[in-house]
N, C-alpha and C positions, 0 to 999 in steps of 0.2 A: 620631855623629856627623854635627850637625841642619844642616839642609839648607840656611839661609846661610852655613853656619858651613864648611862643603864648598862651598861655591863662596869665600868669601872664601879657602879653604888653595890649593883651585887658580888664582884671581886674583895671586895671590902668589907661586903659582910662575914662572906666566907674567912675571911683574913679575920673576923671579931673574935667570929662563930665557934673559933681554933680558943682563941680564949688572950687575944691581941688587940691591942688597942687603938686606934688612929684617929688621929685630928681630921686629916680627910689624907684622900690615896686618888693617885692620874696611873696612868699606863704613859713611861714614856716611850715615841717612838724609836725603836731601836739605829742603832747606828751601825752594828752591824748586818744586815739580812743576814746573811750566811745564819746569823742564830737566833736571826726570830726579827718579828714585826713590831712588837713590843715586849718592851723588860721595868722590871718588879725593880726599884733599887729598895725598897725599906727594910725589908730584911735584916740590918747590918746597926739601921737607932733604934730597932723589937728588941737584939738580941744585947746593945747597949741598957734599955730599960727593965729587963728582965730578968737579964745579966745569965743571956744563952747563945752557943755555939751559933751564928748568921748561917751556918749550911744547915742546922739541923734544926732553924724552924723556915726555913727553904725550904728544904721539903716534906716535912709537913704542909703546909699548903701547896706544895705541887703536884699531893697526894691525894687534896679535895680539885683543886682543879681540871686534873685529866679527866677527869667523872665528867665536867662538862664538855657540849658537844661542838658549842662554838670558838673552841681553843682545841689548838693541834701543837705539834712537836714542842713540846713544854721542855727544858732544859736547867737545869742549871752552875752559869760558868759562877769561875774566880770564888772569894771567900761565900758567895749566897746571893746571884744576882739569878735574879726567873727570868729563862730567856721565853720568848712563845710566841705560837699563831695564830691566825685567824682560817678558823676551819671554811672550805669550799662555801660549804652547806651556808653557816653565819655567811655571807659573803654574798650567799646569790639571797639572804632573805635581806640579806641590809641593801638589795638594791632594788628589786620588787618595793622593799618598803618606801622609800624614797623617790620608787615610779608611783606605785600611790597620788602620794603630799612629800613635795620638797620641804615641807616646813619639818616630818616628822628625821631630819637632821640640824632641827636650831634649838639653842635654851632657853629659854626664854624665861628670861628673867624676874624679879619680885618687884611687884607695881611700884612705877617711884612717876609724880607727876615736873618736868623739869620744863623751865622756857630757858628758851635758849637765844643769846644775845651773839644774833655775827650779822657782819656787813659792814655796815659805820659809815656810808656811805654819806660824806657832806655833801649838803644840796648848792646848787649854780654853782658847780663844781666838777670837772671831763671825769667818771672815771677815768685812775690810770692804771697802770696792769698792779702795784701793791691791790689794790681792791681785792683781785682774784683770786687769794690766797686764803681770807677770810671768807670769802663766801663760799668758795667751793670743800674745803672742809669742814665749814663748819653745817652744809648742805649735808652731806656725806655724810658727816657724827650725827645727825636728826633723824636720814633715812637710816641709819647703823639704828640705834637707838630704837626706832620707833621698832622696826621688824623685831625686838629682841624682848615689849615688850611695853617701855615709856609711855606715857604720856608723852607729848613735845609740842612745847606750841615757840614758835619763834619769830621773832622782831627787828624784824632790820638793820632797827635803831638808828636815824636817818639824824645830824648832825645836822641842826634844822638854829641854833637859840644861840651859838656866838656869835663872833665878833668877826669871821669872815662876811658875814648877813649884813651888819651893817656898816661892810666897807664895800659890796656891792650897789645897797642905797643909797649911797653916799653916793655913787660915779654914778644911779644913771640918776639920781637927780640934778648932777654936774651936767647930765646929756641931756634929760628931757626935765625946766624945772618949773615946766611950766603943767606936768602930769597935776592933775586933782589932790593928789595923795598930800602932794606936800601944802596945798593951802589951808588951813586951819582954816578958812571959811569957807570950806568947801561943804555941800548940807547936800550933794544928789546921794545918789545909789552906789558905792564904790567897784560895786559885781559887774558893774552894766562899760567902767569906761574900759577900754577898747586899748592895752596897754602892748607898745611897740615893741618887744623881746621878744625873742626865742631862745629855745638851750642852750644854740648854740651861740649867742649874743652874752650869753649870763656865762660861760668857760671861757668866752674871750678880759667880760668885766672884772672877772677875779683878779686874774694876774693883774692887770693893769693896778686897781686897786690899789692891792698891796704893792705894788711895786711903790705907790705917790704916798700910802701909810709909812712906808721905815723911812724917807726923807722930810716929810710935811707934818708938822706935828701938827698941826691946826690940823690940816684933816683926817687923822690921825682922830681928833678928840672928837672931833664929829660922832667919825665910826663910830665908836666908844658910847657917845649920845645917843644917835640910833638905836643904837643896839641894849641899849635901858629902855626904851621906846618899845621897843619893841616886846620885853618881858612881858613888857609896863598892858600889853596891847592899849595901844592910844590909836587914835579915829586914825584914819589915813596912814602912819606910819607902816600898821599891824595888817592893814587890809591887803598892802602893799605885801607884802612879808606872806602874805596867805597869796597870793601870783605867784609871785614866785616859785614858792615852793609847789604850786601844780603844776608847774613848767618844767619844773626841775626833777622832780618826781615821775612825771609823765617817758619820760627821758629815760634815769634810771631803773626802773622797770621793766626797757625795753631790751635795754641790756641785761635785765639778770636772768631775763626768761633766756635769752639765746643760749646761757650759759646753763640753762635746766638747774637755774636756782629759784627756791618762790617761798616763801614768807606767812606766817597767820596773820600774824600786826603786820604794821604799817607805821610804826609809831614812831616821836622822834626824843630830842632831850624836852622841845616843846608841848607833848605833851603830858610831862611832868611835873609841867609849872603852875599847874593848880594843885598840888600836892607836897608845893612849899612853903604854906603856910605850916600846911600841916604836918613838914619835916622842921624845921624854922621855929617851932614851938616845942617837938619835942626835945630837938639840941638843946634850947634853955632847961628844960625842965630839968634833963639830967644834967648839964651842970655841967659838961664841958667844951663850952664855947670860953671866948677871949676875944675882946679886942687887939688885933696890934694895928700901929698905923692908920688906921682909921677901917681895915677890916675886924671882919668876920673868921677866927679860925680855931680849926680845929690841935692839938696835940696828937700826934699819933703815935711819934717814938715812943718804943719801951722801955724803962727806965735801968735795963741791963743790959742796952743795946750800947754798943758803939761805932757803927758806921751810920754814916748821917741822912738822915728822915726827916726830909721837909714835911714842916702841919701842913693839913687841906687847909683850903683857903677857903671859905664856905660863901664868903659876900664881898666883894672887892670895894675899895674905900668910895667907889665911884654908886654905890648900891648896885650892882649889877651883880648876876650869879655866876656863879665856875661854873668848869666841867662838871665837876665833881657834883656838884650840889645837885644837881640836874639827873646822875646817877643814883647817889644821894634819895634825892626824890621817886624816883624810875622804880628805884626797892620801896617805896610807901608803897610806890601805885601798887605792883607789878604780886605784894603780899595781903592786901586787899581786894584785889581781881581776882588773882587764880590758886591764894596759895598755896604753891607753892615746896614740892620737897628739895630740892637747889634750883643751883641758878646755873648758867652756863656764861662765860664771855669770850670768845671766841678775837683774838685781835693782835696781833703784830707785840713782836716783842719786844721792845723800842715803849711798851704802855704797860708794865706789868709794875712800873711803880705803880702808876697811875691806879691802878689795880689792886693796889694793895693800902695806899692808904683808903682809897673805898674801903675795904674789907672789913681794916682796923674801925674804922671811926665805922662802917654798919657796928659794930660789935657792941666797941664803946658806948655805943646809943641807943642797944639790943632793939634796931631795929625792927629785925628777925627773930625769929626764937633759935636757936643757938643747935634743936638738931635739924636747921635749914645748912645744906654743903654752899656754899658762893667757891665756886668755878675757876681760875683762867687758866684759858688754854692755851698759851703763847706757841709763835710760827714763826720763824724763821722769813729770810728775803730768794724771791729770783731770782736773778743775773744772766747779764747778760756772759756771750764767748771773754769778755775781758775779766770778769772775774766780778764787777759793779752795778748793781741795780740796770736792772734793763733799761735805755736810754733810744729814745729819737737817734737819727741819724746829727744831727745837731747838738744834739749833746742837753734837750730836754726829758722832762716829764714823759715817756711815752701813754699814749692813752687807750684804756684796755680795747676798745673799741679796733685802734690800728694796731694792738697781736694782732685780735685777735681779726683781722683780712693781711695778717704774714700769714700768720698759719693755713689760712682760706685758702691762700695762693700758693701756697705746697701745698696742701691738698691736692691741691688741681690736676697740677698735671701727672695726679695717680688714680685719679679716676678712669675706668676700666668703660669708656666711653661705647664702647659699641653693649651691654649686657645696661647700661643708667638709662632710663628714658628720659627724652633735654629737656621733657616739663618737670623733670626731680632734677636734676644735676644739680640747680645748686642749695636746695633743699640735700639735696647728698653728703656735697663738701661740704654745708654751713658742718652739719650733726658730726660727722668722722677728723672737722679739724678742731669742738670744740671739746671733741672724746681726746684727741690729743692733748691738748691746752692740759685739759682736769688733771688725765693719767697722768702726765706727767708729775705732777705740780704734785699729785700724791701720793707716788715714787717713792719720792726719802721721809725722812721721819719730821715733820709737822720742825721740830726744832730747827730742821740742819739745811740750812743754806745751800741752794742747787746752782744747779746754769744748765738756762732753756737756751735749745739748737732749734730751732726751728725745722731745717733740712732732717739733724734726726732724731727730733721723736714722733713729726710726720710719718715715715716712713715705714709700709706693713711689714719690713721684715722687725723684728728685734723685739726688745722689749717697750711695748709703745700700745699707745694709744688705738692704733687701725692695725694694727696687728690682732687684738683680739677682736675687733670688731669683725676681719677679715671673718677669723676661724670659726665663730659662733654665728655666721653669716652661713660660710660654707658647711655648716652640722643643722641649721635650718631647712639648707635645701636639702643634705643627707634627705630629711625626713618625709621630705615633700612629697623625694619620686617612690622613694620606697608605702607610701600611705595607700599597697596594696597587700602588700607585706601583712601578715600580724604580725606585734610588738607591743605585747598585753605582759609576759611576764620573761623576766630572766631567769634562764636553764640549765649553762652551762658557761665559765671558764674556760674560757680557750689556754689560755699560756702566764707567765710572770706579766707581759704589759697588759692585760687586763685588768689581771689583778692588782697590778701599782695603782693605777688607775682609781678603783674602789679602795683603797688603804688612804688615798690621798683625802679622795669624797668622804672620810671617814673624817679627817681632820678642818672640816669646814667648821663642826661650831666654838673646838676652842681657838681657830683664828678670829669668829666674826668678837668672841668673850677676849681674846685680848686684845683687840681693835676698840671695843669699850673701856678696856679699862686704862692701855695708855693714852686714849685719845687722837688716835694717830691714823692712817687709815693703808699705813704704807706698807701694813702685815698681808692685808684681808687682796691690796695691788700684787705685793707678789703670790700670792698663794691661789689667783684666778688666770693669773699669767703659768703659774705653775703648773695646775694643772690642765688650761688649754694646749700643753708643751708634751702630756701627757699624754693627749686627746690626738694630739696632730702622728705623737711617733704612730699608734695604734693604725689608725684616719691612713695613712702611707703604709701599712708592711698591711693592709684587709681591704681587699675592694666586696667590702658588703655584700653590695644589689647583687655581683658575683657567685654570692658563695651558698654551692650545693647545699652543701647541709646546716637544713630551714631552723631546725630548734637551734643552732651556731646562729645563723644571721640574724631571727629574733633577737638570742639577746644580744647582737651588738648594737642594732638597733632600740633597743632598752636603755642598755647605758650608754647609746646621743642621745639619746631623749634624754638623761638622767641627769649625763652631765651639758647638755644645750643652758635645758632649767636652770642649776648651779648655774650657769655664768649668767644668763638672765636677770636670775635674782642680787647675785655680785658687783654686775656692772651698772645695773638699776642703781643700790646703795650707794657706791662710788661719782652716779651720777651721768656715765654716760649715756648716749642717745643710739641703739642699732639701725642704722637703713636700714630698707629692704635686698637692697644691692649695690656695690660697689666695686 
């Protein structure tokens, strides 16, 4: 239990021992620092419940609180607001406890096993700027949930089973009709065939194939047939499909590695295919499917609903399976393999209807227990300075690699080449650029659209990733220079600047909990910026290594160490990588 949660638990018990019942109790951070650090606002509600004057209740509580060494300056304002501050002794004990282990400032949650589905890259297509938010938000939520005590299994869940792959193979067939994959009489080993296709080729092929399919019905029909052949594991076509998957997946992994995003599972829609027969049997036995124009559907609209809710398509009229069907089969698979308590899906807000249909069909078919929570975590779009989705100069969809390169070029202008070793420049530039990109993406609430400005978010001043990295590196540098000085104990608080940092550190567990509950990282992004700003104010006011008061110097070094460790913890949760120098 965190330090502030322990204090809240103790105060709640004091109030209950006075004969008052509270469902929950929290100390509210005071907006009037002249009155105290925190405020207790429960006396008015207790007065209503117990038909007493709130001021009398406040006086009773105050009389008990003044006996606690951790508290000081306890005063009552208005009708019964209790203001209080934390004693210097308690704050000193707090920093020493955090110096022992930063995890002493974290509230672990009750254990849960969670499957996290985020990323959603499509095979044979270039990752574009739209893929950033899913990977970035999902990765940070995964790290946060793990830090707070959950077991999290992350899945990239690749789009590898639908018509886009059918289109790609049709176009490859047009380009290389003599490939053995298209010869029904071929008896050789498909794995030994050298495919004359690179990932760059695949990224060019899909747009061409997609454009052709919009005007050539015969071309589109062939893609549909090939898609069904892939799903039926037909010899030759299925083997070519596997080769394409391997080529594309390698490139996708490399981009995600750049973003400091890692998955436990690299499964796709296709991995659920073996569970489709079982799924179809469950659906048929449940009696919730019906035929419609040659297709099989599930009505998911509730009787009392007036707004449109289209049915979920299970099997298309041509015999192939829908995206929704593979998602349902994936739920069957995940139940069998992992038996999770919750499944989280992180995808952009345009997919809200899809997940609502899938969740409703899952409940109707009883694919999982009612106790298993299914949660859709939607997010807005990253836009250019014109307020529209980020594009290339010619108006095309910008690849994620291209966006990274733009930010790297801005970052390169700000590197201090006098201190960064020549052989570390590229690594440093990439770490800072990725951090700039990721932090800018996490500042707004996840549901908010935002404008990304490479110049602004690459700056080392202001609310940016580079600013946080630079400040954290400077803390580390100070600690390295002070290795010969004693830094074992926090002994004294010098002034309000020091005190303000300690009070800010106490807010960490509340920030982490709030972020987990909202499934958004903006509170953590704001908090680490605020904490860093407060430390930088302290740093500018004091010359730590030249301080003659050795007890004060030791205290300042311990405080620096705790803030540094907190920053490292939070930057890691956000997925930001800290270079050695910049």
